[in-house]
N, C-alpha and C positions, 0 to 999 in steps of 0.2 A: 523756868520754862513750863508752860501748861502741860498737865498730864494728858495722855491720850484720850481718856473719856471726855475731857473738857472739849476736845476738838472733834471727837468722832461722831457717834450717831445721834447725839443730842445737841440742839442749838437753842439758845435763849432767844425768844422773840417777844416783843411787846404785844399785849392783847390788842385786838382790833380797836381802833379809835383812840388809842393811847399815844401820847407823845413818845418819841424815841428817847427822850431825856427825863422821863419820870413825871410824876404828877405834882411835883412841887413848884410848878410854874416855870417861867423863863429864866429864873435866877439860878437854876441848877442844870448844867449841861452834862449830866451823867446818865449812864444807861439806867433804864427803868429797873427797879427792884421787883416790879410786878410781872416779871416775865414768866412764860411757861415753857416747858420743854417740848420740842418738836422733833420727830425723827427726820433724818436726812435721806431723801430719796436718792438712790445711786445714780439715776439719770441726771439729776441736778449736779451732783459732784462731778460727773464726767463732763457736763456742758461747761463748767467753769474753765476748763482748759482750752475751750474753743475760742474764747475771747474775754478780755477784761470786762467788756460791756455786759456779757452774760453773767459774770460773777457779780458785778455791781448791781444788776437788776434783780438778783435773787436775794431775798431777805436772809436766807440761811447762808448764802455765799458771803454776803457782807459780814455776817456775824463770825463766820469761821475765819475770814480774811482779817477781820479786826483782831481776833485772838492771836493770829499770826503776827500782825503788826505790833501787838503788845510785846511779843517776845523779841522784837527788833527795836523796841523803844521808839516806835514811830506811830503809836496808836492815835496821836493827836491829828494826824492827817485824815484818818477816817472820821474822827469825831468832828473835825472842821467841815468835811464834805457833807456829813449828815446834818449838821447844824445849818448849813447853807441850803440844803434841800428843804428842811423844815421852814426856813425863812421864806423861801420862794413860794411856798404853799399858803402863806399867811396873807390875808386880805385887809385886816384891821391895821390902819396906819400906826396907831399907838403901840400895838404889839410889835409891829415891824421895827419901830424906833427902838424899843426896849431890847428886842432880840438882836438887832444889828449892833447895839452898844455892847451887849454881852459877848457876841461873837468877836467883836473887835478886842475887847478886854481879854478874852480867853485865848485867842489864837493869833491875833495880828499885832497886838502891842508888844514892843520889845521888852516890856517888863513881865510878860507872862511866862510862866514855866512851861506852858504848852504851846509856845509860839511856833507856828508853821513857817517853813522856809519859802519866802516870797522874794522875787526880785524887786529892786527899788522902783521900777516903773509901775508895777502893780500896786505896791505899797503906797506910792504917792497918789495913784488913782483912788484907792480906798479912802485915803485921808481927805481928798476933795469931796468924794461922795458922802462921807459921814456928816457933812454939813446939813444935808437933807437926805437921810437914808431911805432906800427903797428896798423892795424884796430882791432886787438885783444888784445891790451894792457890792456884793462879793463875787459876782459871776466870773470875772477874770481870774481872781485868786482861786476860786473853786476849780476852774479849768486847769490852772497851773498845778494845783495839788493833785488833781485827778491824773494828769499827765505824769507827774512824778511817781505816783503809786503804780501807774501802768508800766512805765519804763524801768523803774527801779525795784520795787517790792514784789510786783506780780510775778516776774520770772523766778525770783527766789522762792515765792510761795509755791509755785507749780513744781519746783524740784525739792521742796521741803519734805522731810520724813512725815510730817503731819498730814500733808495733802496726799502723799503716796499711800499712806496707811488708809486714809478715807477711800481712796480708789480701790484698794485691795478689799476692804470690808464690803464694798458695794458690788464687787464682781462675783457672779455666781460660781465660777470655777475656783475661787479662793476662799470659800466659806470655812474650810478647815484651817487654812493658813491664817485667816484673820483672827481666829480665836487664840492663836499663838503669837500674834504680833506683839513686839516689844514696845514699851512706852516710848514716847518721843524723848530724845535727849539721852538715851542710854547707849 
């Protein structure tokens, strides 16, 4: 389980203009190693409890939620969602073809160790669309995974010790308490 500092006031974010997946090109769907540490504003942390959409629209929120998903062995859901977002922003058809193939191999293929849970209807739709991939090949699957994270993981995240500690550290009345907070998992 990640230690508290990993989830607390510092979050890794890719530099502006960099891919979420590193600078090694579309063959590597891993978090960038060129990230820099950013402080977490307490108002952001509080807003994440208002809606899943607010959490997912916040780069810091996505990063903290991804770390939480890692502790639940379901980080592939966030990685798949992020890969789909990057694919939708791509205009070059050759790059779309390559990224779509990699997303399929990494997250849709039944042979992938990072396979996401998709129903047969969505999986069959992707198989048809892969004949001529577009930036929207995975839209139905992305929505299904988004909904899964919203209904399943998000409520557990909000009640997790990691998120509660972030809230405590950000509230003005708890500044003395937050310095005594115990690490997650103890």
